[in-house]
N, C-alpha and C positions, 0 to 999 in steps of 0.2 A: 695305632696311628690317635696322634694330638688331634684333634677340629681345631689345626691356628687359626682357620679363617673364622670361623665360631668366636673365638676366648674373643680373637680381635673387634667384631664386631661390640660384643659384649663391654669391652672399652672404650669405644667411640662414642655407645652410651652415658660413658662415667656410670655405668653401674655394676657394687659386685653381686654376687653367685646367687642369694639372697633377694635384694630386688631385683634382678633381674627372674629370679621363681616369682616374685609377686608380678609383679607386673602383668607375663605371662597370666597369670589368676586371672587377672581381670581382665585381658580379652581375651575370658573366654575356657583356658584351658586353666579350671579344674581343681586337678589333683599335680599341676606340677611348682617339684619342691623342689632344694639346696642340690639335694644331693640325683635328681634330675640332671640337673643343670649341668654341675662336674661330670656325669658318665658322654655327656654330649660334648662334654671338652677334653675332652677325657677318649674320644672316638669309640666310643662305647657302640651308642648307632649311629644305623648311615639312613636310616631312610623314615622319619619321624610322619606318621601318620593322625586321620579323621583330627583333631580338636588342637592338636599340636602344630600342623601346619597351618591353617587358617590362623592363631596367633602367636605364629614362628611370624607374619609376615606380616600382622599385625603390626604389629615390633617396635620390627626395623627396617618397613619396604623394602622387601629384599627376595629375590626366588633364595630357593631352600638351596641351589645352586652355588647363590655364593657366599652362603654362607658354612658353604663345605661339607653339605652333604649327598648323595647320590640320589641322585632322581628314582620313579619308581619306573620300571621298562613298562613303554607302553603306556605313558603318561609324561603328555608334557608340557611342567610345569607355563602360566600365560607369561610372558613380555611381558618388561616389565615398560615404566613409563619412560627415563627416561629421566630418574631422579639420582642426582648427584649424592657425597657424601657426605654434602651439607644439605641440601634437603631430606636425606633419612634420619639423621639425626637433631634436627628441628620437628618433625614429622613424626618422632619417634617421644618427645618429650611432653607427651599425651599421655599418652597409654604408662612409659615409664615412670611418672611421677610418683618418689615411698610414701604409700602411708601405713601411720598406726594399724597391726595386724587384728582381725578380726573385723573390720570399719569396714562399712561398703564405701568404695568411692566412687561417691555422688559428682558432679563435679558442683561449682563454688557459683556464688553470685558473678564473680569474679572472669570468671571462664569465659573465651575472647579471642578476637582482635581485635586491637589494639590500636595506632597511630601514637610511638611517643614521639615525646618536640625535650629535648634539655639546649639549654644554652649554659658557653663558660668562655671566657677571656684567657684571650689566648698573649699573651707577656710577648712572644719574641715577633707576633703581629699590630701586639698595639692594637688589640681590636676585641669587638666580642664576634662570636661565632652563635649558630644556633643546629642542629645534625634532625635533622627526623630519620623513623622507621617504621618499616607495622611490624606488628611482632604478633609473637603470639601467648596468652595466659596457661598455664593451665590453675584450678585451685580445689584442692584440694584437701580437706579440714577446713584445719587453720592455716594454710600452707597456700602460697604461691612457686610458683616457676614461671620466668620470663625468658623468652630465647624468639631472635630479633630473627624474622620471615630470612632465606639468603638468597633471591635475586632484590628484595630494596640496599643495601647498600653493598658494597665491596666487606666493608666492617661487617660485626659480631658486635652487639651487648646480647652480656644475659642480668636474671636477677635472683637472688633466691631472697623470699618474703615471709614474714607469716603475717599474720592477719592479727591485729589487737581492738578490744575497743569496738568491734564489730565497722566502722569505719575508719578504720586508723590500722594503712603494712608499713613496715618498718622492715631495715634488712637488710643486702650485701648487692653490689652491683660491677661486674666488667665489662670491660668494651675492651677487644680487640681491631684494634684500625686498620688501616686497608696498607695490606702492605709497598702497597706503590703511591703511597700519600702522602702530605704534612710530614706524616708522625713516622713513618717510614714499620706499622708494624707493632710500635709499640703495646704494650698490655700495658693498662688504668683498668683502676679498680677501691670502692668506695664501702660508704653508707648510706642509707637514701631513708627520708620521714615520708610520709604522703597521706593527703586526710584523703577521702570519698566522698563527694555529693549524696543528696538524699536518693538521686537516681539509679548510682553505683553502672551509671559511666563515665566518671571525667576522677580520675587521680589527679591529686593538686600539691605536688613538695617542693622537696631541696635536698640535690644532693655534697655529697663529699668526698671528699678524695686527694690526694696527694697532684703535687702536676712539680712537672723534670726538673726542679732541681729542691724537691723536694720537700717544698711550700706546699700549706691545708690548702682547700680553694673549695668553693661551693658554686651552685649557682640555683636556676629552677629548675624543677625537672613537671613532663606534663604527659602524666594517658590518657586518650580519646578513645574508648569502644568504641568499634562502626559496627563489629555487628556482635552476637551468640556464640556462630557460628562454625565449627573449629571444624566440619567433615574435611575432608580430603579436599576436595572438589574447591569447599571456601578459600582455604589451604594457599591453594593453587593462584587461586583468582588475583588473592592481595600479596602475595610473591612476586612483588615486583616494585622501583623505586618508591621513594613514597610523595603523593606527588607536591609537600611542604618543603621545596629545594632554597641552601642557596646557590649562585649562581659560577660559583667556585667549584663544588662537591665536598663541599667540609659533612655537610650529610653524613657520608662516608668514613667517618671517623670521631 
């Protein structure tokens, strides 16, 4: 019988079967292949064992039973730590970062937890607003992946970036706004380019994107690293509203 729960968990992380296999290898399951992922999704394997168990739990931050597998008789899994779906997606982003095959997946200099702050002009309210989030950046090779921590604001921001000329990063951003906020869950996206200071602790640049009436807007965006530590305890420590907030909660948008 097809393991629909496992397939859904993979799709929630936005990974192909090849990318998931690569993430599991980086998590310690050195022999994982696309073929094995296919067998799991087909329901051919009921009881993963050993390194497979540890790698699956690290990537998905979930119990085996929640991934559609059966518990081993006489063995109880440790209870979960109460993480919701959004927490799972964010914590899984680090080990799920795709890298070229055959290369060591070492963390780059921009790895860490960052305070994100950007500004935008609201034409409907005729005023400037700023938004702040704590975010985690995974840095592998020449690629960066940014995700806002789930409890930092009701909205979600993400970036897919490439490192250029050592201290220049460029790529795309997306924001899914608060469903209950001013923008009613609208999704905005665009391009971004930033430069880093010599310490590597601050990235400063501008975003470019479309407004509600298809006009092209831009504004400043800064990222300031608060720690290099991306272990679960550190992620959970910053999984809270950013201190730099507006009085009307616009950091959620």
